[in-house]
C-alpha positions in Angstrom: 13.1 -39.7 -2.5 13.4 -39.4 1.3 12.1 -36.3 2.8 14.3 -34.0 5.0 13.4 -33.9 8.7 10.7 -31.3 9.5 13.2 -29.0 11.3 15.7 -28.9 8.4 15.1 -26.8 5.3 15.4 -28.5 2.0 17.8 -26.8 -0.4 16.1 -24.8 -3.2 15.4 -27.1 -6.1 17.1 -25.0 -8.8 19.5 -23.0 -6.7 22.8 -23.2 -8.6 21.1 -24.2 -11.9 19.7 -22.2 -14.8 16.0 -21.3 -14.5 13.7 -23.9 -16.1 10.4 -23.0 -17.7 8.4 -23.3 -14.5 10.9 -20.9 -12.7 10.5 -18.4 -15.5 6.7 -18.7 -15.4 6.6 -18.0 -11.7 9.3 -15.2 -12.1 7.4 -13.3 -14.8 4.0 -13.7 -13.3 4.9 -12.3 -9.9 6.9 -9.5 -11.6 3.8 -8.6 -13.6 1.4 -8.8 -10.7 3.5 -6.7 -8.3 4.5 -4.3 -11.1 0.8 -3.5 -11.6 0.1 -3.3 -7.8 1.5 0.3 -7.6 -1.1 1.4 -10.2 -3.9 -0.3 -8.2 -2.7 1.4 -5.0 -2.8 4.8 -6.8 -6.4 4.2 -8.0 -7.5 2.9 -4.6 -6.1 6.0 -2.9 -8.6 8.1 -4.8 -11.3 7.0 -2.4 -9.7 5.2 0.6 -7.1 6.4 3.2 -3.7 4.7 3.1 -4.2 2.8 6.3 -7.6 1.4 5.3 -6.3 0.5 1.9 -3.5 -1.5 3.5 -5.9 -3.3 5.9 -8.3 -4.2 3.1 -5.5 -5.4 0.8 -3.9 -7.6 3.5 -7.2 -8.9 4.9 -8.4 -10.0 1.4 -5.1 -11.7 0.7 -5.3 -13.5 4.1 -8.9 -14.5 3.4 -8.2 -16.1 0.0 -5.2 -18.1 1.1 -6.8 -19.4 4.3 -9.9 -20.5 2.3 -7.8 -22.6 -0.1 -7.7 -26.3 0.8 -4.6 -27.9 2.3 -2.9 -28.6 5.6 -2.8 -26.0 8.3 0.4 -24.7 9.7 1.6 -25.8 13.1 4.5 -23.5 13.9 7.5 -24.9 15.7 8.3 -23.0 18.9 11.7 -21.9 17.5 10.0 -20.4 14.4 7.2 -18.4 16.1 9.3 -15.2 16.4 10.6 -15.5 12.8 7.1 -15.9 11.4 5.9 -12.8 13.3 9.0 -10.9 12.1 8.2 -12.0 8.5 4.6 -10.8 8.8 5.9 -7.4 9.9 8.9 -7.0 7.5 7.3 -8.5 4.4 3.7 -7.2 4.7 2.7 -4.9 7.6 5.5 -2.3 7.4 6.1 -2.0 3.7 2.4 -2.3 2.7 1.7 0.5 5.1 4.5 2.7 3.8 3.8 2.3 0.0 0.3 4.0 0.0 1.7 6.8 2.2 4.6 7.2 -0.2 2.3 7.3 -3.2 0.7 10.5 -1.8 4.0 12.2 -2.6 5.4 10.3 -5.6 3.6 8.6 -8.5 3.1 4.8 -8.9 5.7 4.5 -11.7 8.5 6.1 -9.5 7.4 3.9 -6.6 7.7 0.7 -8.7 11.1 1.9 -10.1 12.6 2.4 -6.7 11.3 -1.0 -5.5 13.9 -2.4 -8.0 16.6 -2.0 -5.3 15.3 -5.0 -3.3 18.0 -7.4 -4.6 20.7 -5.1 -3.3 19.3 -5.3 0.2 18.6 -9.0 -0.1 22.2 -9.8 -1.0 23.5 -7.4 1.6 21.4 -8.8 4.5 22.1 -12.3 3.3 25.8 -11.8 3.6 25.6 -9.9 6.9 23.1 -12.0 8.8 22.4 -15.2 7.0 25.8 -16.5 5.9 24.9 -16.7 2.2 27.2 -16.4 -0.8 26.4 -15.0 -4.2 27.9 -16.0 -7.5 29.7 -13.8 -9.9 26.8 -13.8 -12.3 24.4 -12.8 -9.5 26.7 -9.9 -8.4 27.0 -8.7 -12.0 23.2 -8.9 -12.3 22.9 -6.8 -9.2 25.2 -4.2 -10.6 23.6 -4.1 -14.1 20.0 -4.2 -12.8 20.6 -1.5 -10.2 22.2 0.8 -12.7 19.1 0.4 -14.8 16.9 1.3 -11.8 19.0 4.4 -11.2 18.7 5.4 -14.8 14.9 5.0 -14.8 14.5 6.9 -11.5 16.8 9.9 -12.2 14.4 11.9 -14.5 11.7 11.7 -11.8 13.5 11.8 -8.5 15.2 15.2 -8.5 12.3 17.5 -7.4 13.0 17.3 -3.6 10.4 18.5 -1.1 7.7 16.0 -0.3 8.9 13.8 -3.1 12.1 13.1 -1.2 10.0 12.0 1.8 8.1 9.6 -0.5 11.3 8.2 -1.9 12.7 7.7 1.7 9.6 5.7 2.6 9.9 3.4 -0.4 13.6 2.8 0.4 12.7 1.8 3.9 10.0 -0.5 2.6 12.4 -2.1 0.2 15.0 -2.7 2.9 12.3 -4.5 4.8 11.7 -6.7 1.8 15.4 -7.5 1.5 15.5 -8.8 5.1 12.1 -10.6 4.9 13.0 -12.6 1.8 16.0 -14.0 3.5 13.8 -15.0 6.5 11.3 -16.6 4.1 13.5 -19.1 2.4 14.1 -21.6 5.2 10.6 -21.1 6.6 9.0 -21.9 3.2 11.1 -25.0 3.0 9.8 -26.3 6.3 6.1 -25.3 6.1 5.3 -24.9 2.4 4.3 -21.8 0.5 0.5 -21.7 1.1 0.5 -22.5 4.9 3.3 -20.0 5.6 1.9 -17.2 3.5 -1.6 -17.7 4.9 -0.3 -17.5 8.4 1.9 -14.5 7.6 -1.0 -12.5 6.0 -3.3 -13.4 8.9 -0.8 -12.0 11.4 -0.2 -8.9 9.2 -4.0 -8.3 9.2 -3.8 -7.9 13.0 -0.9 -5.5 12.8 -2.5 -3.3 10.2 -6.0 -3.3 11.9 -5.5 -0.2 14.1 -4.2 2.1 11.3 -6.9 0.8 9.0 -9.7 1.5 11.4 -8.4 5.0 12.1 -8.6 5.8 8.4 -12.2 4.6 7.9 -13.9 8.0 8.6 -11.8 9.6 5.8 -12.6 6.9 3.3 -15.4 6.7 0.7 -17.0 4.0 -1.3 -16.5 4.2 -5.1 -16.7 1.5 -7.7 -13.4 1.8 -9.5 -11.2 2.2 -6.4 -13.1 -0.7 -4.7 -12.5 -3.0 -7.7 -8.8 -1.9 -7.7 -8.5 -2.8 -4.0 -10.2 -6.1 -4.5 -7.7 -7.0 -7.3 -4.9 -5.7 -5.2 -5.9 -7.9 -2.2 -7.0 -11.1 -3.9 -4.4 -11.2 -6.8 -1.7 -8.7 -5.8 -1.4 -10.0 -2.3 -3.0 -13.5 -1.8 -2.1 -15.1 -5.1 1.1 -13.1 -5.4 2.6 -14.2 -2.1 1.6 -17.8 -2.9 3.6 -17.6 -6.1 6.5 -15.8 -4.5 6.8 -18.3 -1.7 6.9 -21.1 -4.3 9.6 -19.2 -6.3 11.7 -18.6 -3.2 11.5 -22.3 -2.4 12.6 -23.3 -5.9 15.4 -20.8 -6.6 16.5 -19.3 -3.3 16.0 -15.9 -1.8 18.6 -13.9 -3.7 17.6 -15.1 -7.2 13.9 -14.8 -6.4 14.5 -11.1 -5.4 15.5 -10.3 -9.0 11.8 -10.1 -9.8 12.1 -6.5 -8.7 14.2 -5.7 -11.7 11.2 -6.4 -13.9 8.7 -4.6 -11.6 10.0 -1.1 -12.7 9.5 -2.1 -16.3 5.9 -3.1 -15.7 5.2 0.0 -13.5 6.7 2.3 -16.2 4.7 0.7 -19.0 1.5 1.0 -17.1 2.2 4.6 -16.2 2.6 5.4 -19.9 -0.4 3.5 -21.1 -2.9 4.1 -18.3 -1.8 7.5 -16.9 0.0 9.1 -19.8 3.3 9.5 -18.1 6.2 10.9 -20.1 9.1 8.5 -20.6 12.6 10.0 -20.7 15.2 8.5 -23.1 17.4 7.7 -20.1 14.5 5.7 -18.6 14.2 3.7 -21.8 17.9 2.8 -21.5 17.4 1.9 -17.9 14.7 -0.6 -18.9 17.2 -2.4 -21.1 19.6 -2.6 -18.2 16.9 -3.9 -15.9 16.0 -6.7 -18.3 19.7 -7.6 -18.7 20.0 -7.8 -14.9 17.0 -10.1 -14.6 18.4 -12.4 -17.4 21.7 -12.7 -15.5 19.8 -13.9 -12.5 18.5 -16.8 -14.5 22.0 -18.1 -15.5 23.6 -21.1 -13.8 25.7 -20.3 -10.8 29.3 -21.2 -10.5 29.7 -20.7 -6.8 28.0 -22.8 -4.1 25.6 -21.1 -1.7 26.1 -21.8 1.9 23.1 -23.3 3.5 21.9 -22.1 6.9 21.4 -24.3 9.9 17.7 -24.6 10.8 18.2 -22.7 14.1 20.1 -19.7 12.6 18.5 -16.3 13.0 19.7 -12.7 12.8 21.7 -11.3 15.7 
């Protein structure tokens, strides 16, 4: 099969088609990894400051991806700003905000609120990237988001510092929604591992100052250190490799539906590991969340407009 020119993104392999087994394997694995990451952040914060945790997480992720064999990425001049923006929006900013937020709200609530990412992905896609979504996708957004709201209501009404934590998670989730739209054409041009390795290396530089500032207030403890190691190597390095592959296969909007399963994982781990109470409304929300994710895997009926290679926001 002839390959597309290097400056033109290939269309996602299964965009417009029902998920195949490989798509579902990638989808479920990344949802599980990122759903568990909020718990690992919470454990890591027992000994390490938020900034230092972010630096260690991003640095370990960059290390593992850059050590993997494969071609190195030579960024085209027109893509340099986009790759830098991706490193800020997908990693540096949200990864800095999540640990700060978890000082005010627990890991389960953080994971639940993260389920709003498909809303922002679809919104930014329509506003800035000229993408279209099918009826099944829009229905999945509505059903899944209703589930996220139902899960969050029992835990989100206390106000005070909890409201500040919620606001930080929403900002981080908005960054994700914009970043995943940027990632799709870049992944098609450069491949998952080279792009994610470069993105995490740049994000390590952006998070370095905040991480160094937090070193004096951080301690060394075995369990938090192990949690941060897993968070960096698996929850960041491996996770972004899988996510980049998924975006390339199914497109940005459909890949973003992983965040409808993340609240399920976060809630389950909160109950099993931390003994969190589960409200009946939250259980109903889990059902809606799973329904929204299943709708994301259905075949599309509408064609998704493809971006020209030189299109960018603004």
